[in-house]
BARO-344944 format. One line per 5 residues: number of its first residue (from 1); for each residue x, y, z of N, C-alpha, C, O. Coordinates in nm, 4 decimals, always signed. Layout:
<atoms>
NUM) X Y Z X Y Z X Y Z X Y Z ~ ...;
</atoms>
This chain:
<atoms>
1) +0.0986 -0.1041 -0.0072 +0.0153 -0.0311 +0.0054 +0.0880 +0.1137 -0.0068 +0.1941 +0.1213 +0.0552 ~ +0.0504 +0.2191 -0.0711 +0.1355 +0.3402 -0.0817 +0.0636 +0.4570 +0.0110 -0.0567 +0.4618 +0.0369 ~ +0.1701 +0.5546 +0.0569 +0.1463 +0.6420 +0.1217 +0.0707 +0.7535 +0.0184 +0.0660 +0.7398 -0.1038 ~ +0.0160 +0.8601 +0.0900 -0.0293 +0.9901 +0.0203 +0.0808 +1.0481 -0.0427 +0.0700 +1.0874 -0.1589 ~ +0.1829 +1.0583 +0.0176 +0.3200 +1.1282 -0.0516 +0.3678 +1.0270 -0.1780 +0.4000 +1.0795 -0.2846;
6) +0.3710 +0.9009 -0.1651 +0.3953 +0.8087 -0.2649 +0.3283 +0.8328 -0.4027 +0.3729 +0.8540 -0.5155 ~ +0.1757 +0.8188 -0.3380 +0.0676 +0.8668 -0.4656 +0.0996 +0.9610 -0.5141 +0.1161 +0.9418 -0.6345 ~ +0.1291 +1.1112 -0.4699 +0.1423 +1.2457 -0.5227 +0.2719 +1.1854 -0.6180 +0.2592 +1.1828 -0.7404 ~ +0.3697 +1.1479 -0.5663 +0.4914 +1.1117 -0.6610 +0.4713 +1.0593 -0.7687 +0.5224 +1.1093 -0.8689 ~ +0.3947 +0.9489 -0.7775 +0.3070 +0.8741 -0.8657 +0.2374 +0.9411 -0.9553 +0.2628 +0.9270 -1.0749;
11) +0.1528 +1.0126 -0.9180 +0.0711 +1.0848 -0.9954 +0.1573 +1.2178 -1.0942 +0.1299 +1.2540 -1.2086 ~ +0.2563 +1.2644 -1.0106 +0.3513 +1.3563 -1.0974 +0.3890 +1.2870 -1.1901 +0.3503 +1.3087 -1.3049 ~ +0.4790 +1.1815 -1.1567 +0.5342 +1.0930 -1.2458 +0.4792 +1.0626 -1.4050 +0.5295 +1.0743 -1.5167 ~ +0.3388 +1.0139 -1.3481 +0.2320 +0.9717 -1.4631 +0.1858 +1.1009 -1.5461 +0.1390 +1.0925 -1.6596 ~ +0.2061 +1.2333 -1.4698 +0.1580 +1.3335 -1.5741 +0.2670 +1.3647 -1.6716 +0.2448 +1.4102 -1.7838;
16) +0.4010 +1.3347 -1.6175 +0.5069 +1.3863 -1.7213 +0.5059 +1.2595 -1.8042 +0.5419 +1.2879 -1.9185 ~ +0.4796 +1.1358 -1.7915 +0.4674 +1.0329 -1.8876 +0.3613 +1.0473 -1.9767 +0.3723 +1.0148 -2.0949 ~ +0.2440 +1.1006 -1.9215 +0.1317 +1.1493 -2.0003 +0.1686 +1.2675 -2.1007 +0.1056 +1.2682 -2.2065 ~ +0.2524 +1.3558 -2.0823 +0.2856 +1.4503 -2.1633 +0.3786 +1.3931 -2.2686 +0.3717 +1.4198 -2.3886 ~ +0.4577 +1.3198 -2.2172 +0.5579 +1.2158 -2.3340 +0.4561 +1.1558 -2.3875 +0.4472 +1.2010 -2.5016;
21) +0.3658 +1.0717 -2.3675 +0.3148 +1.0248 -2.4781 +0.2368 +1.0695 -2.5683 +0.2264 +1.0138 -2.6776 ~ +0.1601 +1.1939 -2.5300 +0.0850 +1.2827 -2.6035 +0.2110 +1.3281 -2.7446 +0.1957 +1.3277 -2.8668 ~ +0.3134 +1.3580 -2.6716 +0.4361 +1.4279 -2.7602 +0.4494 +1.3258 -2.8696 +0.4385 +1.3602 -2.9873 ~ +0.4713 +1.2089 -2.8368 +0.5101 +1.0848 -2.9189 +0.3869 +1.0532 -3.0293 +0.4170 +1.0157 -3.1426 ~ +0.2586 +1.0692 -2.9930 +0.1407 +1.0534 -3.0754 +0.1559 +1.1557 -3.1722 +0.1760 +1.1250 -3.2897;
26) +0.1471 +1.2996 -3.1282 +0.1568 +1.4151 -3.2007 +0.2835 +1.4261 -3.3235 +0.2722 +1.4859 -3.4304 ~ +0.3696 +1.3729 -3.2890 +0.5169 +1.3452 -3.3603 +0.4532 +1.2691 -3.4636 +0.4252 +1.3198 -3.5723 ~ +0.4226 +1.1173 -3.4267 +0.3897 +1.0356 -3.5156 +0.2761 +1.0881 -3.6166 +0.3009 +1.0674 -3.7354 ~ +0.1841 +1.1373 -3.5938 +0.0655 +1.2137 -3.6854 +0.1350 +1.3033 -3.7568 +0.0993 +1.3186 -3.8736 ~ +0.2101 +1.3559 -3.7234 +0.2895 +1.4935 -3.8123 +0.3655 +1.4052 -3.9170 +0.3298 +1.4094 -4.0347;
31) +0.4697 +1.3251 -3.8773 +0.5430 +1.2550 -3.9441 +0.4725 +1.1798 -4.0801 +0.5155 +1.1841 -4.1954 ~ +0.3597 +1.1147 -4.0342 +0.2799 +1.0394 -4.1270 +0.2087 +1.1234 -4.2237 +0.1664 +1.0817 -4.3315 ~ +0.1968 +1.2469 -4.1796 +0.1276 +1.3476 -4.2916 -0.0224 +1.2832 -4.2692 -0.0670 +1.2403 -4.3756 ~ -0.0838 +1.2713 -4.1921 -0.1984 +1.2041 -4.1554 -0.3097 +1.2844 -4.1678 -0.4202 +1.2300 -4.1674 ~ -0.2999 +1.4148 -4.1796 -0.3917 +1.5257 -4.1709 -0.5010 +1.4944 -4.0701 -0.6188 +1.5059 -4.1041;
36) -0.4753 +1.4642 -3.9759 -0.5652 +1.4279 -3.8741 -0.5188 +1.4991 -3.7126 -0.4113 +1.4942 -3.6528 ~ -0.6483 +1.5631 -3.6766 -0.5684 +1.6247 -3.5160 -0.5854 +1.5127 -3.4092 -0.6450 +1.4076 -3.4327 ~ -0.5284 +1.5438 -3.2908 -0.5234 +1.4394 -3.1896 -0.6561 +1.4020 -3.1650 -0.6955 +1.2858 -3.1548 ~ -0.7409 +1.5287 -3.1535 -0.8655 +1.4888 -3.0944 -0.9907 +1.3807 -3.2318 -1.0910 +1.3131 -3.2089 ~ -0.9375 +1.4043 -3.3298 -0.9941 +1.3329 -3.4339 -0.9354 +1.1746 -3.4217 -1.0058 +1.0750 -3.4385;
41) -0.7985 +1.1731 -3.3906 -0.7407 +1.0458 -3.4004 -0.7896 +0.9818 -3.3097 -0.8193 +0.8641 -3.3300 ~ -0.8162 +1.0541 -3.1581 -0.8715 +0.9886 -3.0496 -0.9988 +0.9296 -3.0887 -1.0406 +0.8369 -3.0194 ~ -1.0732 +0.9724 -3.1981 -1.2287 +0.9297 -3.2070 -1.1802 +0.8358 -3.2980 -1.2537 +0.7372 -3.3014 ~ -1.0754 +0.8282 -3.3801 -1.0666 +0.6650 -3.4794 -1.0117 +0.5485 -3.3703 -1.0224 +0.4306 -3.4040 ~ -0.9574 +0.5799 -3.2492 -0.9038 +0.5190 -3.1513 -1.0243 +0.4024 -3.1026 -1.0312 +0.2804 -3.1170;
46) -1.1110 +0.5008 -3.0402 -1.2346 +0.4714 -2.9907 -1.3218 +0.3845 -3.0731 -1.3915 +0.2917 -3.0322 ~ -1.3095 +0.4239 -3.1861 -1.3864 +0.3349 -3.2843 -1.3238 +0.1869 -3.3164 -1.3802 +0.0780 -3.3266 ~ -1.2006 +0.2199 -3.3273 -1.1045 +0.0777 -3.3061 -1.1343 +0.0101 -3.2043 -1.1768 -0.1030 -3.2280 ~ -1.1270 +0.0384 -3.1070 -1.1630 -0.0021 -2.9624 -1.2723 -0.0633 -2.9521 -1.2672 -0.1861 -2.9455 ~ -1.3795 -0.0074 -2.9486 -1.5268 -0.0077 -2.9227 -1.6333 -0.0797 -3.0306 -1.7438 -0.1288 -3.0076;
51) -1.5474 -0.0660 -3.1773 -1.6524 -0.0844 -3.2838 -1.7120 +0.0201 -3.3093 -1.6782 +0.1320 -3.2706 ~ -1.8425 -0.0171 -3.4031 -1.9475 +0.0748 -3.4502 -1.9976 +0.1763 -3.3167 -1.9774 +0.1107 -3.2145 ~ -2.0423 +0.2814 -3.2899 -2.1017 +0.3262 -3.2216 -2.2139 +0.4548 -3.2675 -2.2075 +0.5146 -3.3749 ~ -2.3014 +0.4767 -3.1748 -2.3860 +0.5698 -3.1917 -2.2864 +0.7151 -3.1888 -2.1760 +0.7194 -3.1346 ~ -2.3442 +0.8155 -3.2507 -2.2419 +0.9370 -3.2591 -2.2851 +1.0132 -3.1200 -2.2006 +1.0905 -3.0748;
56) -2.4028 +0.9996 -3.0512 -2.3952 +1.0788 -2.9172 -2.3330 +1.0002 -2.8117 -2.2967 +1.0546 -2.7074 ~ -2.3150 +0.8445 -2.8375 -2.2207 +0.7882 -2.7087 -2.0731 +0.8049 -2.7455 -1.9909 +0.7947 -2.6544 ~ -2.0285 +0.8313 -2.8796 -1.9003 +0.8709 -2.8755 -1.8551 +1.0205 -2.8481 -1.7420 +1.0518 -2.8112 ~ -1.9713 +1.1177 -2.8740 -1.9708 +1.2595 -2.8272 -1.9172 +1.2741 -2.6695 -1.8362 +1.3531 -2.6211 ~ -1.9809 +1.1855 -2.6197 -1.9993 +1.1572 -2.4474 -1.8293 +1.0863 -2.4172 -1.7466 +1.1248 -2.3345;
61) -1.8225 +1.0161 -2.4787 -1.6948 +0.9504 -2.4568 -1.5660 +1.0243 -2.4837 -1.4621 +0.9949 -2.4245 ~ -1.5748 +1.1329 -2.5850 -1.4640 +1.2368 -2.5915 -1.4920 +1.3227 -2.5211 -1.3921 +1.3906 -2.4975 ~ -1.6052 +1.3689 -2.4575 -1.6261 +1.4650 -2.3722 -1.6331 +1.5929 -2.4456 -1.5727 +1.6921 -2.4046 ~ -1.7163 +1.5939 -2.5702 -1.7504 +1.6935 -2.6538 -1.9102 +1.7202 -2.6949 -1.9961 +1.6355 -2.6707 ~ -1.9345 +1.8232 -2.7475 -2.0937 +1.8451 -2.7803 -2.1118 +1.7871 -2.9010 -2.0300 +1.7793 -2.9926;
66) -2.2570 +1.7343 -2.8959 -2.2668 +1.6321 -3.0288 -2.2444 +1.7444 -3.1396 -2.1690 +1.7067 -3.2292 ~ -2.2845 +1.8505 -3.1506 -2.2132 +1.9468 -3.2548 -2.1121 +1.9228 -3.2812 -2.1001 +1.8828 -3.3970 ~ -1.9968 +1.9298 -3.2066 -1.8390 +1.9225 -3.2011 -1.8207 +1.7941 -3.2709 -1.7435 +1.7774 -3.3653 ~ -1.8914 +1.7110 -3.2221 -1.8581 +1.5655 -3.2919 -1.8994 +1.5344 -3.4527 -1.8377 +1.4538 -3.5225 ~ -2.0196 +1.6163 -3.4999 -2.0637 +1.6085 -3.5956 -1.9854 +1.6944 -3.6950 -2.0084 +1.6705 -3.8136;
71) -1.8892 +1.7984 -3.6643 -1.8223 +1.8706 -3.7438 -1.6942 +1.7664 -3.7495 -1.6449 +1.7337 -3.8575 ~ -1.6514 +1.7235 -3.6387 -1.5145 +1.6309 -3.6555 -1.5436 +1.5110 -3.7621 -1.4662 +1.4739 -3.8504 ~ -1.6571 +1.4655 -3.7369 -1.6991 +1.3533 -3.8508 -1.7209 +1.3682 -3.9862 -1.7063 +1.2968 -4.0854 ~ -1.7657 +1.4972 -3.9602 -1.7961 +1.5563 -4.1053 -1.6284 +1.5595 -4.2097 -1.6045 +1.5281 -4.3263 ~ -1.5453 +1.6110 -4.1018 -1.4127 +1.6103 -4.1849 -1.3432 +1.4446 -4.1942 -1.2628 +1.4129 -4.2819;
76) -1.3756 +1.3823 -4.1226 -1.3357 +1.2328 -4.1307 -1.3909 +1.1655 -4.1872 -1.3439 +1.0530 -4.2048 ~ -1.5171 +1.2006 -4.2434 -1.5973 +1.1288 -4.3639 -1.5526 +1.1742 -4.5002 -1.5665 +1.1131 -4.6062 ~ -1.5044 +1.2752 -4.4827 -1.4613 +1.3612 -4.6493 -1.3070 +1.2925 -4.6568 -1.2615 +1.2905 -4.7711 ~ -1.2312 +1.2433 -4.5654 -1.1396 +1.1905 -4.5625 -1.1365 +1.0622 -4.5791 -1.0296 +1.0103 -4.6115 ~ -1.2423 +0.9903 -4.5623 -1.2850 +0.8499 -4.5927 -1.2649 +0.7508 -4.4823 -1.2816 +0.6300 -4.4995;
81) -1.2237 +0.8119 -4.3531 -1.1916 +0.7510 -4.2431 -1.2831 +0.6918 -4.1691 -1.2477 +0.5936 -4.1040 ~ -1.3985 +0.7302 -4.1631 -1.5484 +0.7112 -4.0959 -1.6175 +0.6984 -4.1892 -1.5892 +0.7460 -4.2991 ~ -1.7482 +0.6147 -4.1586 -1.8766 +0.6322 -4.2291 -1.9756 +0.6186 -4.1335 -1.9800 +0.5367 -4.0417 ~ -2.0722 +0.7249 -4.1687 -2.1918 +0.7457 -4.1123 -2.3414 +0.6479 -4.1476 -2.3889 +0.6567 -4.2608 ~ -2.3992 +0.5696 -4.0579 -2.5073 +0.4928 -4.0936 -2.6065 +0.4601 -4.0093 -2.5936 +0.4834 -3.8891;
86) -2.7133 +0.4049 -4.0569 -2.8586 +0.3859 -3.9617 -2.8576 +0.2381 -3.9503 -2.8388 +0.1582 -4.0421 ~ -2.8753 +0.2183 -3.8532 -2.9256 +0.0547 -3.8402 -3.0445 +0.0242 -3.8507 -3.1249 +0.0952 -3.7903 ~ -3.0911 -0.0821 -3.9245 -3.2065 -0.1017 -3.9302 -3.3238 -0.1176 -3.8154 -3.4447 -0.1053 -3.8346 ~ -3.2642 -0.1451 -3.7037 -3.3530 -0.1528 -3.6035 -3.3288 -0.0125 -3.5225 -3.3850 -0.0120 -3.4130 ~ -3.2806 +0.0664 -3.5440 -3.2368 +0.2050 -3.4877 -3.2243 +0.3073 -3.5870 -3.1143 +0.3607 -3.6012;
91) -3.3136 +0.3395 -3.6522 -3.3202 +0.4227 -3.7579 -3.2941 +0.5866 -3.6903 -3.2506 +0.6833 -3.7530 ~ -3.3197 +0.5842 -3.5996 -3.3252 +0.7538 -3.5317 -3.1830 +0.7917 -3.5178 -3.1372 +0.9039 -3.5398 ~ -3.1170 +0.6859 -3.4786 -2.9697 +0.7249 -3.4069 -2.8693 +0.7280 -3.5603 -2.8795 +0.6588 -3.6616 ~ -2.7797 +0.8303 -3.5278 -2.6720 +0.7836 -3.6390 -2.5358 +0.6985 -3.5674 -2.4872 +0.7266 -3.4579 ~ -2.4938 +0.5993 -3.6505 -2.3976 +0.5478 -3.6121 -2.2685 +0.5807 -3.6880 -2.2730 +0.6230 -3.8035;
96) -2.1334 +0.5575 -3.6109 -2.0551 +0.5599 -3.7088 -1.9442 +0.4509 -3.6652 -1.9506 +0.4013 -3.5528 ~ -1.8390 +0.4132 -3.7589 -1.7637 +0.3194 -3.7767 -1.6572 +0.3455 -3.8724 -1.6645 +0.4177 -3.9718 ~ -1.5605 +0.2805 -3.8324 -1.4349 +0.3171 -3.9182 -1.4419 +0.2524 -4.0474 -1.5105 +0.1512 -4.0616 ~ -1.3866 +0.2952 -4.1275 -1.3618 +0.2423 -4.2727 -1.2222 +0.1743 -4.2750 -1.1376 +0.1875 -4.1865 ~ -1.2082 +0.0944 -4.3961 -1.0718 +0.0025 -4.3766 -0.9741 +0.1320 -4.3879 -0.8810 +0.1234 -4.3079;
101) -0.9725 +0.2252 -4.4508 -0.8502 +0.3495 -4.4457 -0.8561 +0.3923 -4.2874 -0.7562 +0.4083 -4.2172 ~ -0.9770 +0.4061 -4.2492 -0.9539 +0.4890 -4.0968 -0.8750 +0.3636 -4.0191 -0.7745 +0.3779 -3.9495 ~ -0.9400 +0.2438 -4.0453 -0.8651 +0.1366 -3.9398 -0.6985 +0.1226 -3.9607 -0.6157 +0.1218 -3.8696 ~ -0.6707 +0.1117 -4.1081 -0.5498 +0.1182 -4.1277 -0.4678 +0.2418 -4.0972 -0.3459 +0.2240 -4.0982 ~ -0.5146 +0.3717 -4.0686 -0.4530 +0.4610 -4.0565 -0.4201 +0.4607 -3.8429 -0.3332 +0.5047 -3.7676;
106) -0.5013 +0.4124 -3.8340 -0.4890 +0.3849 -3.6573 -0.3935 +0.2719 -3.6556 -0.3133 +0.2864 -3.5633 ~ -0.3747 +0.1705 -3.7211 -0.2823 +0.0849 -3.6850 -0.1103 +0.1063 -3.7637 -0.0050 +0.0544 -3.7266 ~ -0.1290 +0.1815 -3.8568 -0.0259 +0.2534 -3.8723 +0.0691 +0.3230 -3.8150 +0.1896 +0.3061 -3.8335 ~ +0.0086 +0.4192 -3.7296 +0.0323 +0.5391 -3.6165 +0.0799 +0.4526 -3.5106 +0.1937 +0.4702 -3.4670 ~ -0.0163 +0.3340 -3.4506 +0.0234 +0.2583 -3.3443 +0.1246 +0.2069 -3.3741 +0.2099 +0.2227 -3.2868;
111) +0.1687 +0.1316 -3.4879 +0.2961 +0.0510 -3.4973 +0.4187 +0.1717 -3.4906 +0.5301 +0.1441 -3.4460 ~ +0.3893 +0.2871 -3.5327 +0.4852 +0.3750 -3.5163 +0.5167 +0.4111 -3.4145 +0.6371 +0.4051 -3.3896 ~ +0.4313 +0.4601 -3.3188 +0.4314 +0.4860 -3.1920 +0.5167 +0.3783 -3.1200 +0.6084 +0.4248 -3.0523 ~ +0.5032 +0.2325 -3.1218 +0.5108 +0.1349 -3.0813 +0.6925 +0.1353 -3.1087 +0.7800 +0.1251 -3.0226 ~ +0.7030 +0.1452 -3.2059 +0.8646 +0.1620 -3.3007 +0.9084 +0.2787 -3.1973 +1.0137 +0.2440 -3.1437;
116) +0.8770 +0.3691 -3.1638 +0.9493 +0.4756 -3.1273 +0.9437 +0.4689 -2.9505 +1.0365 +0.5152 -2.8841 ~ +0.8195 +0.4034 -2.8854 +0.8440 +0.3803 -2.7406 +0.9387 +0.2796 -2.7291 +0.9996 +0.2894 -2.6226 ~ +0.9719 +0.1925 -2.7936 +1.0855 +0.0825 -2.8029 +1.2042 +0.1519 -2.7990 +1.2811 +0.1240 -2.7070 ~ +1.2314 +0.2235 -2.8668 +1.3554 +0.3024 -2.8977 +1.3583 +0.4125 -2.7476 +1.4588 +0.4243 -2.6775 ~ +1.2566 +0.4681 -2.7273 +1.2659 +0.5597 -2.5839 +1.2881 +0.4489 -2.4796 +1.3928 +0.4752 -2.4204;
121) +1.2395 +0.3495 -2.4386 +1.3005 +0.2236 -2.3376 +1.4392 +0.1851 -2.3623 +1.5123 +0.1669 -2.2650 ~ +1.4833 +0.1708 -2.4792 +1.5926 +0.1274 -2.5339 +1.6941 +0.2345 -2.4637 +1.7818 +0.1942 -2.3874 ~ +1.6786 +0.3647 -2.4918 +1.7499 +0.4629 -2.4736 +1.8000 +0.4453 -2.3020 +1.9070 +0.4274 -2.2439 ~ +1.6311 +0.4645 -2.2557 +1.6286 +0.4871 -2.1102 +1.7466 +0.3579 -2.0307 +1.8163 +0.3805 -1.9318 ~ +1.7414 +0.2443 -2.0971 +1.8259 +0.1527 -2.0273 +1.7552 +0.1016 -1.8948 +1.8083 +0.1002 -1.7838;
126) +1.6078 +0.0539 -1.9294 +1.5524 +0.0512 -1.7945 +1.5413 -0.1121 -1.7783 +1.5052 -0.1781 -1.8757 ~ +1.5662 -0.1625 -1.6801 +1.5488 -0.2922 -1.6254 +1.3720 -0.2910 -1.5554 +1.3426 -0.2426 -1.4461 ~ +1.2976 -0.3415 -1.6293 +1.1740 -0.3587 -1.5868 +1.1467 -0.4737 -1.5329 +1.1784 -0.5731 -1.5982 ~ +1.0798 -0.4929 -1.3978 +1.0367 -0.5475 -1.3137 +0.8827 -0.6014 -1.3497 +0.8045 -0.5311 -1.4136 ~ +0.8473 -0.7396 -1.2992 +0.7127 -0.7599 -1.3098 +0.6272 -0.6844 -1.2269 +0.5077 -0.6897 -1.2560;
131) +0.6639 -0.6082 -1.1206 +0.5938 -0.5322 -1.0141 +0.5780 -0.3991 -1.1017 +0.4789 -0.3272 -1.0886 ~ +0.6632 -0.3753 -1.1759 +0.6448 -0.2466 -1.2813 +0.5438 -0.2720 -1.3768 +0.4545 -0.1897 -1.3970 ~ +0.5525 -0.4038 -1.4506 +0.4529 -0.4340 -1.5594 +0.3139 -0.4267 -1.4886 +0.2304 -0.3531 -1.5412 ~ +0.2765 -0.5008 -1.3649 +0.1775 -0.5025 -1.3301 +0.0875 -0.3846 -1.2748 -0.0351 -0.3743 -1.2725 ~ +0.1881 -0.2980 -1.2304 +0.1021 -0.1389 -1.1939 +0.0920 -0.0746 -1.3090 +0.0254 +0.0279 -1.2940;
136) +0.1383 -0.0941 -1.4444 +0.1100 +0.0017 -1.5699 -0.0088 -0.1169 -1.6197 -0.1054 -0.0545 -1.6638 ~ -0.0252 -0.2198 -1.6246 -0.1547 -0.2847 -1.6250 -0.2435 -0.2334 -1.5644 -0.3428 -0.1882 -1.6215 ~ -0.2245 -0.2294 -1.4225 -0.3932 -0.1669 -1.3414 -0.3976 -0.0655 -1.3579 -0.5081 -0.0186 -1.3306 ~ -0.3055 +0.0238 -1.4036 -0.3144 +0.1903 -1.4481 -0.3972 +0.1841 -1.5845 -0.4871 +0.2665 -1.6010 ~ -0.3753 +0.1085 -1.6622 -0.4432 +0.1120 -1.7981 -0.5877 +0.0476 -1.7580 -0.6862 +0.1060 -1.8033;
141) -0.6045 -0.0450 -1.6930 -0.7076 -0.0809 -1.6445 -0.8039 +0.0145 -1.5955 -0.9114 +0.0328 -1.6526 ~ -0.7695 +0.0740 -1.4946 -0.8331 +0.1683 -1.4271 -0.8860 +0.3031 -1.4876 -0.9784 +0.3755 -1.4507 ~ -0.7809 +0.3158 -1.6128 -0.8269 +0.4265 -1.6937 -0.9505 +0.3874 -1.8006 -1.0214 +0.4671 -1.8620 ~ -0.9537 +0.2748 -1.8033 -1.0932 +0.2054 -1.8870 -1.0214 +0.1796 -2.0241 -1.0771 +0.1779 -2.1339 ~ -0.9090 +0.1630 -2.0028 -0.8291 +0.1597 -2.1708 -0.8113 -0.0327 -2.1659 -0.8136 -0.0965 -2.0606;
146) -0.7961 -0.0890 -2.2919 -0.7781 -0.2132 -2.3042 -0.6348 -0.2670 -2.3044 -0.5530 -0.1864 -2.3487 ~ -0.5900 -0.3755 -2.2681 -0.4287 -0.4474 -2.2661 -0.4239 -0.4273 -2.4135 -0.5180 -0.4188 -2.4924 ~ -0.2870 -0.4210 -2.4365 -0.2465 -0.4150 -2.5831 -0.2937 -0.5047 -2.6766 -0.3474 -0.4670 -2.7808 ~ -0.2728 -0.6563 -2.6384 -0.3228 -0.7530 -2.7241 -0.4766 -0.7504 -2.7226 -0.5286 -0.8115 -2.8159 ~ -0.5452 -0.7013 -2.6495 -0.6876 -0.7311 -2.6653 -0.7169 -0.5884 -2.7344 -0.8340 -0.5849 -2.7724;
151) -0.6743 -0.5168 -2.7513 -0.6779 -0.3917 -2.8263 -0.6259 -0.4081 -2.9831 -0.6674 -0.3413 -3.0779 ~ -0.5480 -0.4888 -2.9871 -0.5171 -0.5033 -3.1688 -0.6269 -0.6172 -3.2059 -0.6548 -0.6321 -3.3249 ~ -0.6892 -0.6966 -3.1093 -0.8022 -0.8003 -3.1591 -0.8886 -0.7209 -3.1849 -0.9439 -0.7362 -3.2939 ~ -0.9266 -0.6249 -3.1110 -1.0369 -0.5224 -3.1635 -1.0132 -0.4639 -3.2883 -1.0946 -0.4843 -3.3783 ~ -0.9050 -0.3876 -3.3099 -0.8604 -0.2987 -3.4244 -0.8532 -0.4027 -3.5393 -0.8878 -0.3548 -3.6473;
156) -0.8151 -0.5388 -3.5427 -0.8290 -0.6218 -3.6306 -0.9696 -0.6261 -3.7219 -0.9852 -0.6367 -3.8435 ~ -1.0529 -0.6152 -3.6261 -1.2012 -0.6464 -3.6966 -1.2889 -0.5041 -3.6985 -1.4049 -0.5000 -3.7396 ~ -1.2244 -0.4014 -3.6538 -1.2781 -0.2806 -3.6554 -1.3475 -0.2059 -3.7792 -1.4393 -0.1239 -3.7768 ~ -1.2789 -0.2566 -3.8846 -1.3546 -0.2233 -4.0115 -1.4562 -0.3518 -4.0679 -1.4940 -0.3168 -4.1796 ~ -1.4915 -0.4332 -4.0473 -1.5697 -0.5468 -4.0684 -1.6884 -0.4722 -4.1174 -1.7134 -0.3544 -4.0922;
161) -1.7715 -0.5683 -4.2032 -1.8528 -0.5564 -4.2474 -2.0091 -0.4795 -4.1369 -2.0290 -0.5454 -4.0349 ~ -2.0845 -0.3834 -4.1521 -2.1555 -0.3541 -4.0427 -2.2921 -0.3835 -4.0930 -2.3329 -0.3259 -4.1938 ~ -2.3582 -0.4612 -4.0352 -2.5146 -0.5153 -4.0293 -2.5096 -0.5982 -4.1932 -2.5973 -0.5987 -4.2796 ~ -2.3845 -0.6588 -4.1944 -2.3957 -0.7182 -4.3376 -2.3151 -0.5811 -4.4803 -2.2819 -0.6039 -4.5966 ~ -2.3111 -0.4807 -4.4194 -2.2209 -0.4140 -4.4999 -2.1080 -0.3489 -4.5004 -2.0683 -0.2672 -4.4173;
166) -2.0422 -0.3966 -4.6221 -1.9155 -0.3486 -4.6179 -1.9168 -0.2195 -4.6172 -2.0119 -0.1558 -4.6625 ~ -1.7713 -0.1437 -4.5459 -1.7972 -0.0001 -4.5366 -1.6792 +0.0136 -4.6298 -1.5874 -0.0678 -4.6403 ~ -1.6924 +0.1210 -4.6927 -1.5869 +0.1645 -4.8306 -1.4462 +0.2216 -4.7693 -1.3564 +0.2585 -4.8449;
</atoms>
């Protein structure tokens, strides 16, 4: 069990790591000339993680107004990265799904991030203990994210046909 002071130190360290991870993501998007902002990329990642979603649910998950999500998805749809559709049993809600191009973009960025993080870990010359890995796994779970292997499984099927319709 950690003390309040140790928790504060861990939170400060995680804040620094978080800034570093955002910087890595921004560099990867810029280097790939993906023409996607970080918030747009986060929407793509959420669609890869959870599959097709109602637009209202995605707006809530991103903590943006529905009108903001609509504009964001207008841009992503013009880039052929997402597709809007209606389900036969839910004609009132607009649903969003990744297109194969959207899934591929997320995969390329994630693989590049993995490459860069591998280089960072190598440069840091870190000896990682199982306790450290367990801590990181618990933090990932507590934040609502998926373990890496499960995320890649979901990514793999994220642009599969929706309601029997293949996405462009």
